[in-house]
Structures are given as structure tokens and as C-alpha cells.
Phi, psi and omega in degrees: 000129180284167181300319182292323179288327175296317178297318180296319179296317179292321178297317178294318179295323178293319176297320177298320177300316180299319179294311182293323176299314180301319183283307190278318183272317185265350178078018180274190180238152179301324182296346176290340185232062185299324180293321179291320178299316179296318180294327181287320182054222182295342179297335179301314178292321180296315179291323176298317177301316180295322177295316176304315179299312182303314183289314183291331176285350170288329183263321186238156176274335181108356178255000182289149177290157180304322181300322178292320178292319178299317179298321177297315181295326176295316177298320178298317179296322177293327180288331181228065188298319181291314184290328185248026182298332181273353183295133175249091188303317185295304180293326180290333176296324177296315179297312180301315181301319180295327189275350184242156172075188181301139178085002179293144177289166176303148180307132181095358179241153181196150170270350177283140178293107184264125175228184182302324181294320179293318179298314179299314180294326177300315179298315179300316180299312180297312183296313184279336171293317178301316179295313183296327180277357177078024178291136178285167176304320180294320178293319178299317178298319178298317178295323177294315179296321176297325178294322177299312180297317181298316179291311186299329180267353183070015188270183184240000000 
């Protein structure tokens, strides 16, 4: 990857960070920042995937069976019934399992069919898992910054 493409990837990841910070930390909506969403492009999903990984790896090692992750998502949904009413624990557990631990694809990639509903549920899972685990605003911000680095480097 050349220097200009590395800079472009980091700029997109930084824009994604601003959007996700606005949503997850400040409680805003993506539509509040249309220019940032446009600047982030596909990096928004990649950084969100990396953030989901960071948060879910706080709870799981990545070797747990899908059933255990699904049971966790059901408990999470019970803890936040209004906020997580759209959560589909069983299929999302398959997605989460793929995204965490050894063998996970690069952030933003998946063999699971990813659509807007999956992206939305991913954000909800990450946001409410962080809340449920008692992560402070500073810790959430640290996980978001780590997600930018994780995405920008294509790393794990």
C-alpha cells in the first residue's frame, strides 16, 4: 500500500471515528454528520467492525460457541428491551462469533451476509455491551481509537 493510499485510509478511518464517537459517546445520529459519513465511506463499517471486536473481546475470548454468544445477546436484550427490540440474537451471534478471536477476517469483511440491518445491530451490540459492562466514556473512546488503528492497519 502506497503512502497516499495509507493516508486516504487513515483519513477515512478518522472520519468514521468522528461519526461513531458522535453516535456512541455523545448519543447522536449518523445523519447529524452527513459530510463525515460521506468522508468515511466504507471505512465506517470497517471501524464499526473493529469497535465491535474490541468491545466483544472484552467479554469473550473468541473461542466460545455461537450458543454462548447468543445467550449473552439475549441477556443484553433483556437488560435493554426498548433499545434492543430490533436485535436478532441468534443470527447476530453467528456474525459476532465470526468477527472475534483467532481467524477473524480483517475489519469490515465478513462471510456473513452484511446489510444495513446487520450494521445497525452491530452498533447496538457494541454500544450496549460497553454500557452493560460498565465501560466509562473514556474507556469507550479508547476502544473507538483502538478500532481506528485496528481498521487502518488491517490488523487484529
